[in-house]
C-alpha positions in Angstrom: 0.0 0.0 0.0 1.1 3.5 -0.7 1.4 6.1 2.0 -2.1 7.6 2.7 -3.8 9.6 5.4 -7.0 8.5 7.2 -9.0 11.3 5.5 -7.7 10.2 2.1 -8.6 6.7 3.0 -12.3 7.1 4.0 -15.2 9.5 4.2 -16.6 10.2 7.7 -20.3 11.2 7.9 -21.7 13.5 9.2 -18.2 14.7 10.4 -15.1 13.2 12.0 -15.7 14.9 15.4 -19.0 13.1 15.8 -17.4 9.8 15.0 -14.6 10.6 17.4 -17.2 11.3 20.2 -18.7 7.9 19.5 -15.4 6.2 19.8 -14.7 7.9 23.2 -18.1 6.7 24.4 -17.5 3.1 23.3 -13.9 2.8 24.6 -12.7 2.3 28.1 -13.0 5.7 29.8 -9.9 8.0 29.9 -9.2 11.6 29.6 -8.6 12.5 25.9 -8.1 16.2 26.5 -5.0 18.1 27.4 -4.8 19.1 31.1 -2.3 22.0 30.7 -3.9 23.7 27.6 -7.4 22.0 27.1 -8.8 22.0 23.6 -12.4 23.1 23.0 -13.4 19.9 21.2 -12.3 17.9 24.2 -10.6 15.0 22.3 -7.3 16.2 20.8 -5.3 13.2 22.2 -7.8 10.8 20.7 -7.8 12.7 17.4 -4.0 12.4 17.3 -4.1 8.8 18.5 -6.5 7.4 15.8 -4.8 9.2 12.9 -1.2 8.1 13.9 -2.5 4.6 14.7 -4.0 4.4 11.2 -0.6 5.5 9.7 1.2 2.8 11.5 -1.4 0.2 10.7 -1.3 1.2 7.1 2.5 0.9 7.0 2.3 -2.6 8.5 -0.4 -3.7 6.0 -2.7 -4.5 8.9 -5.9 -3.3 7.2 -8.0 -6.4 6.5 -10.2 -6.4 3.3 -12.9 -8.8 2.5 -15.2 -8.3 -0.5 -16.4 -4.7 -0.2 -15.6 -4.2 3.5 -12.4 -3.5 5.4 -11.4 -3.0 9.0 -8.5 -2.2 11.2 -7.7 -2.6 14.9 -7.8 0.7 16.8 -5.8 -0.7 19.7 -8.6 0.5 22.1 -10.9 -1.7 24.2 -14.3 -1.4 25.8 -14.8 -1.5 29.6 -14.9 -5.3 29.4 -11.6 -5.4 27.5 -13.2 -6.2 24.1 -11.2 -4.9 21.1 -12.6 -2.0 19.1 -12.2 -2.0 15.3 -12.9 0.6 12.6 -15.3 -0.7 10.0 -15.7 0.5 6.4 -17.7 -0.2 3.2 -16.4 0.4 -0.3 -17.1 4.0 -1.4 -19.5 3.7 -4.4 -19.6 7.4 -5.2 -18.8 8.0 -8.8 -15.4 9.7 -9.5 -14.4 9.7 -5.8 -10.8 9.4 -5.1 -11.5 8.3 -1.5 -11.9 4.5 -1.6 -13.8 3.7 1.6 -16.8 5.0 3.6 -16.7 4.8 7.4 -19.6 2.8 8.8 -18.7 2.8 12.5 -16.7 1.5 15.4 -17.3 -2.2 16.0 -16.6 -4.3 19.1 -14.7 -7.5 18.2 -17.9 -9.6 18.8 -20.1 -7.5 16.4 -21.9 -9.3 13.7 -20.4 -7.0 11.0 -16.9 -8.3 11.7 -17.9 -11.9 11.1 -17.1 -11.1 7.4 -13.5 -11.4 8.3 -12.0 -14.8 8.9 -9.0 -13.2 10.7 -9.2 -9.9 12.4 -6.1 -7.6 12.1 -3.6 -7.1 14.9 -2.9 -3.9 16.8 0.0 -1.6 15.7 3.4 -2.8 16.7 5.8 -0.1 18.0 8.7 -2.1 19.3 10.6 -5.4 18.7 12.3 -5.8 22.0 10.4 -5.1 25.3 13.6 -4.2 27.0 13.6 -1.0 24.8 10.7 0.3 26.9 12.9 0.4 30.0 15.6 3.0 30.7 18.9 1.3 31.2 20.7 3.3 34.0 24.0 1.6 33.1 24.2 3.5 29.8 25.8 7.0 29.5 23.4 9.9 28.9 24.7 12.7 26.7 22.6 15.9 26.6 22.7 18.7 24.0 22.1 21.5 26.5 22.8 24.2 23.9 20.1 23.1 21.6 17.6 22.5 24.4 18.1 25.8 26.1 18.6 28.0 23.0 16.2 26.4 20.4 13.5 25.2 22.8 13.3 28.1 25.2 9.6 28.8 24.4 8.7 25.4 25.9 10.1 26.3 29.3 7.7 27.6 32.0 7.2 31.4 31.8 9.1 32.0 35.0 12.3 30.5 33.4 12.2 32.0 29.9 14.0 35.2 31.0 16.6 33.4 33.1 20.3 33.8 32.1 21.3 31.0 29.8 24.1 29.7 32.1 21.8 29.7 35.1 19.0 27.9 33.1 21.5 25.3 31.9 22.8 24.7 35.4 19.2 24.2 36.6 18.5 21.8 33.8 21.6 19.8 34.6 20.5 19.3 38.2 16.9 18.5 37.1 18.1 15.8 34.7 20.2 14.2 37.4 17.2 14.1 39.6 15.2 12.5 36.8 17.8 9.8 36.4 17.7 9.1 40.1 13.9 8.9 40.0 13.9 6.4 37.1 16.4 4.3 39.0 13.9 4.0 41.9 11.0 3.3 39.6 11.5 2.1 36.1 8.0 3.2 35.1 9.1 6.8 35.4 10.6 6.5 31.9 7.6 6.6 29.6 8.1 5.3 26.1 6.9 7.4 23.1 6.8 6.8 19.4 7.7 9.7 17.1 8.8 9.9 13.5 9.2 6.2 13.3 11.4 6.0 16.4 10.9 4.6 19.9 12.1 7.0 22.5 11.9 7.4 26.3 10.5 10.4 28.2 11.9 11.5 31.5 10.2 14.1 33.8 11.9 17.5 34.3 10.7 19.1 37.6 12.1 22.6 37.2 9.8 24.8 39.3 8.8 22.5 42.1 10.3 19.2 43.2 8.1 16.2 42.3 5.9 18.1 39.8 7.0 17.8 36.2 7.0 20.8 33.9 8.6 19.3 30.8 9.6 15.9 29.4 13.2 15.2 28.3 13.3 13.0 25.1 15.9 10.3 25.3 16.9 8.1 22.4 19.4 5.2 22.3 22.1 5.0 19.7 25.0 2.5 19.9 24.4 1.8 23.6 24.4 5.5 24.5 21.5 7.6 25.4 21.2 11.0 23.6 18.9 13.8 24.6 18.6 16.8 22.3 15.0 18.1 22.9 12.3 18.7 25.4 8.5 18.5 25.1 5.6 20.2 26.8 3.6 17.6 28.8 0.7 17.9 26.3 3.1 17.1 23.5 4.5 14.2 25.4 1.1 12.7 26.2 0.2 12.8 22.5 3.3 10.8 21.5 3.3 8.4 24.5 -0.4 7.5 24.2 0.3 5.8 20.8 2.0 3.0 22.7 0.0 2.8 25.9 -1.9 5.0 28.4 0.8 6.5 30.6 0.5 5.0 34.1 3.1 7.1 35.9 1.5 10.0 37.7 3.8 12.6 36.2 2.4 12.2 32.6 -1.2 11.2 33.2 -3.5 13.5 31.1 
């Protein structure tokens, strides 16, 4: 399959937001809105999740087609842990370049899915489960210049006017604290998937000890961790939710 976006893949009637609300109602309850800068529609994390999940599913050829229907696994479940699938009919509109028409979200047991002999799998973001855990034995190299200079706008307002040297010193101490924290509890390092890469997020508590303000992005190369950027917590939740709902308190939406 060629690279394609969800909106180029299927029509959503009456609109995508309505369908997204239906998915939120069907799925196991969780907060799909940002907590730091809430969006008006209330579901920005779910919007991001379903689009990027589709992209990964499409890349993996995990969209199952039978006759004039197709389906893919959303990776979400109901309250009773039943898988939820997106279900489509072939789009029969003349001269339409969009091949499918969205019918609805279907639980695994739904009669509509009996068309498919084998239901597709969830998206796969890692090959080795050990990649999800921060290895404290490895060296961490941090690009402080890039983080402080090029990502200054992501820092809390109270720190944006701080002298560069002072801010770098504060950041160094905060990163050391984060490494100690992940040594005590491996769940502190939250995996995220971004631009085709698996990375880890560490909490940066800059303003108050124990309360994260930012997330440090850590990526492993040749048995060395490299950190060259930071994310706001809303950005971090967006990326982390693709793999799993964050269960450490510092990144819960």
